[in-house]
Z-matrix of the N, CA and C atoms (Angstrom, degrees):
N
C 1 1.531
C 2 1.557 1 108.87
N 3 1.344 2 110.65 1 -52.19
C 4 1.519 3 119.06 2 -172.91
C 5 1.524 4 110.16 3 -60.19
N 6 1.293 5 117.87 4 -44.65
C 7 1.537 6 125.79 5 -176.92
C 8 1.548 7 103.78 6 -60.96
N 9 1.317 8 123.10 7 -47.42
C 10 1.479 9 126.18 8 -177.78
C 11 1.545 10 109.67 9 -64.71
N 12 1.283 11 121.19 10 -43.51
C 13 1.373 12 122.56 11 177.15
C 14 1.608 13 115.77 12 -66.13
N 15 1.222 14 112.99 13 -34.39
C 16 1.422 15 123.69 14 174.22
C 17 1.620 16 110.93 15 -68.35
N 18 1.289 17 113.54 16 -41.00
C 19 1.498 18 119.21 17 173.82
C 20 1.586 19 114.45 18 -64.91
N 21 1.257 20 111.35 19 -38.62
C 22 1.478 21 116.14 20 178.17
C 23 1.504 22 107.51 21 -66.45
N 24 1.362 23 121.19 22 -43.57
C 25 1.399 24 122.29 23 175.26
C 26 1.553 25 114.53 24 -63.59
N 27 1.294 26 119.62 25 -34.63
C 28 1.462 27 126.13 26 -176.72
C 29 1.508 28 113.02 27 -76.09
N 30 1.257 29 113.59 28 -42.35
C 31 1.527 30 121.44 29 -171.66
C 32 1.559 31 111.50 30 -80.83
N 33 1.338 32 111.66 31 143.19
C 34 1.499 33 114.10 32 170.49
C 35 1.526 34 105.60 33 -144.65
N 36 1.274 35 120.17 34 113.39
C 37 1.531 36 128.86 35 -9.36
C 38 1.470 37 112.38 36 -73.58
N 39 1.219 38 113.62 37 150.29
C 40 1.480 39 122.81 38 174.79
C 41 1.482 40 110.44 39 -98.68
N 42 1.351 41 111.85 40 84.41
C 43 1.449 42 118.76 41 174.30
C 44 1.530 43 112.39 42 -93.23
N 45 1.403 44 116.87 43 163.87
C 46 1.506 45 118.81 44 -176.02
C 47 1.458 46 111.58 45 -58.94
N 48 1.317 47 116.48 46 -38.79
C 49 1.580 48 121.11 47 178.84
C 50 1.500 49 106.93 48 -62.26
N 51 1.274 50 122.40 49 -53.96
C 52 1.442 51 123.02 50 179.55
C 53 1.476 52 116.02 51 -61.79
N 54 1.308 53 117.16 52 -34.55
C 55 1.571 54 119.39 53 177.01
C 56 1.577 55 108.60 54 -67.75
N 57 1.374 56 115.53 55 -40.04
C 58 1.407 57 122.97 56 176.20
C 59 1.552 58 109.41 57 -58.07
N 60 1.252 59 116.63 58 -51.58
C 61 1.429 60 121.42 59 -178.35
C 62 1.530 61 114.00 60 -67.41
N 63 1.208 62 112.81 61 -35.36
C 64 1.605 63 116.85 62 -179.65
C 65 1.484 64 112.75 63 -71.11
N 66 1.397 65 113.80 64 -37.59
C 67 1.422 66 116.95 65 -175.57
C 68 1.461 67 116.04 66 -96.53
N 69 1.325 68 116.91 67 -17.43
C 70 1.456 69 121.74 68 -176.92
C 71 1.554 70 113.80 69 78.34
N 72 1.340 71 111.95 70 17.21
C 73 1.449 72 119.22 71 -175.54
C 74 1.537 73 106.11 72 -113.56
N 75 1.393 74 113.76 73 138.28
C 76 1.506 75 118.63 74 -175.31
C 77 1.659 76 109.04 75 -62.71
N 78 1.330 77 110.52 76 156.69
C 79 1.430 78 115.59 77 -174.33
C 80 1.545 79 115.96 78 -60.03
N 81 1.392 80 115.97 79 -35.58
C 82 1.476 81 122.40 80 -176.59
C 83 1.685 82 104.12 81 -68.93
N 84 1.250 83 113.70 82 -43.06
C 85 1.479 84 115.08 83 -179.67
C 86 1.628 85 109.15 84 -66.07
N 87 1.285 86 111.66 85 -44.82
C 88 1.601 87 110.97 86 176.45
C 89 1.546 88 111.57 87 -55.26
N 90 1.267 89 119.45 88 -38.81
C 91 1.414 90 120.79 89 -177.49
C 92 1.567 91 105.81 90 -69.47
N 93 1.281 92 116.58 91 -43.60
C 94 1.500 93 118.64 92 -178.43
C 95 1.527 94 109.38 93 -63.84
N 96 1.306 95 118.44 94 -37.47
C 97 1.547 96 120.37 95 179.18
C 98 1.471 97 113.55 96 -69.63
N 99 1.317 98 116.29 97 -33.66
C 100 1.506 99 120.94 98 174.34
C 101 1.567 100 108.40 99 -63.27
N 102 1.253 101 116.14 100 -42.69
C 103 1.474 102 118.83 101 -178.84
C 104 1.560 103 108.82 102 -68.51
N 105 1.249 104 116.89 103 -42.74
C 106 1.497 105 119.60 104 176.27
C 107 1.537 106 109.53 105 -57.27
N 108 1.355 107 114.62 106 -43.46
C 109 1.515 108 113.54 107 -179.59
C 110 1.430 109 110.47 108 -60.59
N 111 1.308 110 121.50 109 -40.50
C 112 1.459 111 127.21 110 -179.75
C 113 1.558 112 110.17 111 -62.83
N 114 1.378 113 115.20 112 -51.44
C 115 1.432 114 117.36 113 -174.66
C 116 1.582 115 110.93 114 -75.79
N 117 1.288 116 118.15 115 -43.65
C 118 1.502 117 117.59 116 -170.53
C 119 1.438 118 113.12 117 -89.87
N 120 1.467 119 124.21 118 -30.39
C 121 1.360 120 121.80 119 -174.11
C 122 1.488 121 109.60 120 -116.30
N 123 1.354 122 125.25 121 -3.11
C 124 1.456 123 123.11 122 174.92
C 125 1.544 124 111.05 123 80.50
N 126 1.228 125 119.18 124 19.39
C 127 1.372 126 122.50 125 -176.96
C 128 1.579 127 103.80 126 -80.43
N 129 1.338 128 113.54 127 137.03
C 130 1.486 129 118.80 128 -179.56
C 131 1.539 130 106.27 129 -102.47
N 132 1.400 131 115.83 130 101.76
C 133 1.484 132 119.65 131 177.86
C 134 1.573 133 102.43 132 -106.07
N 135 1.272 134 109.57 133 132.55
C 136 1.414 135 117.49 134 178.49
C 137 1.589 136 109.86 135 -110.05
N 138 1.376 137 113.23 136 136.58
C 139 1.382 138 119.47 137 169.92
C 140 1.471 139 116.67 138 -112.12
N 141 1.353 140 117.63 139 117.35
C 142 1.409 141 121.24 140 -179.55
C 143 1.541 142 108.25 141 -114.28
N 144 1.298 143 116.55 142 110.85
C 145 1.563 144 119.05 143 -174.05
C 146 1.543 145 104.52 144 63.95
N 147 1.305 146 115.29 145 -119.37
C 148 1.478 147 120.03 146 178.40
C 149 1.509 148 119.35 147 -102.72
N 150 1.315 149 109.36 148 6.91
C 151 1.527 150 118.53 149 -174.20
C 152 1.510 151 109.92 150 -104.34
N 153 1.433 152 115.36 151 138.38
C 154 1.387 153 123.44 152 175.13
C 155 1.530 154 107.13 153 -107.45
N 156 1.469 155 111.90 154 148.70
C 157 1.456 156 117.01 155 177.22
C 158 1.563 157 102.46 156 -151.40
N 159 1.383 158 112.59 157 154.40
C 160 1.479 159 117.83 158 179.16
C 161 1.449 160 102.91 159 -102.70
N 162 1.341 161 115.99 160 120.56
C 163 1.465 162 124.92 161 173.74
C 164 1.532 163 110.39 162 -87.32
N 165 1.243 164 122.02 163 -35.73
C 166 1.393 165 126.36 164 -179.29
C 167 1.545 166 109.42 165 -151.27
N 168 1.422 167 117.95 166 138.25
C 169 1.426 168 124.10 167 178.84
C 170 1.459 169 112.76 168 -79.12
N 171 1.302 170 120.36 169 -18.31
C 172 1.461 171 120.21 170 -177.29
C 173 1.441 172 113.54 171 84.12
N 174 1.371 173 121.03 172 177.80
C 175 1.379 174 127.54 173 -174.58
C 176 1.504 175 114.89 174 -80.67
N 177 1.364 176 118.39 175 -15.30
C 178 1.551 177 121.80 176 -170.92
C 179 1.552 178 114.28 177 -101.81
N 180 1.336 179 115.16 178 -48.15
C 181 1.433 180 119.10 179 -170.30
C 182 1.508 181 110.85 180 -88.34
N 183 1.292 182 118.17 181 139.99
C 184 1.414 183 119.69 182 172.12
C 185 1.591 184 107.81 183 -104.87
N 186 1.326 185 112.58 184 138.08
C 187 1.532 186 118.78 185 -175.70
C 188 1.472 187 107.80 186 -56.33
N 189 1.389 188 118.21 187 -48.18
C 190 1.461 189 117.83 188 -174.48
C 191 1.522 190 115.10 189 -59.37
N 192 1.320 191 117.05 190 -37.83
C 193 1.498 192 123.16 191 177.69
C 194 1.581 193 111.16 192 -63.35
N 195 1.353 194 112.01 193 -41.53
C 196 1.458 195 115.16 194 176.60
C 197 1.471 196 116.99 195 -61.44
N 198 1.392 197 112.48 196 -40.62
C 199 1.377 198 117.17 197 172.39
C 200 1.460 199 120.88 198 -61.62
N 201 1.376 200 111.49 199 -34.08
C 202 1.562 201 116.36 200 173.97
C 203 1.494 202 107.30 201 -63.80
N 204 1.266 203 124.96 202 -38.72
C 205 1.469 204 125.07 203 177.47
C 206 1.536 205 111.59 204 -59.79
N 207 1.289 206 120.18 205 -39.42
C 208 1.379 207 122.98 206 -177.41
C 209 1.522 208 111.03 207 -69.65
N 210 1.297 209 113.09 208 -39.30
C 211 1.536 210 113.26 209 179.74
C 212 1.551 211 116.04 210 -87.38
N 213 1.379 212 111.79 211 1.69
C 214 1.509 213 116.52 212 176.65
C 215 1.523 214 112.15 213 80.63
N 216 1.250 215 124.43 214 16.49
C 217 1.400 216 127.06 215 -179.93
C 218 1.461 217 110.43 216 -69.09
N 219 1.347 218 121.05 217 -25.96
C 220 1.503 219 119.41 218 172.42
C 221 1.478 220 117.83 219 -79.80
N 222 1.304 221 112.16 220 -4.50
C 223 1.484 222 117.74 221 177.88
C 224 1.588 223 111.96 222 -97.33
N 225 1.375 224 115.87 223 4.56
C 226 1.434 225 121.27 224 173.59
C 227 1.462 226 112.25 225 -63.33
N 228 1.321 227 119.37 226 141.33
C 229 1.583 228 117.39 227 -179.85
C 230 1.463 229 107.94 228 -74.53
N 231 1.392 230 111.44 229 140.73
C 232 1.453 231 120.16 230 -178.30
C 233 1.560 232 108.63 231 -82.32
N 234 1.311 233 112.14 232 150.93
C 235 1.522 234 116.91 233 -178.30
C 236 1.446 235 110.93 234 -108.93
């Protein structure tokens, strides 16, 4: 979910095809993860035509943490 949200924030325009390409996640799963973010984390994701944007990150998710997931920073080995 976090990688998809970070991709929405990073891409302009953030279309479903571009989100799938950027994250490596299939389009159906991207759509499901966006819906989960809305329902479970209170993220306000707006779809205008074919483009997605984040209007509000909600009370749970931090934008900086989501961006770290997209770049793979959370996959770094711990010391």
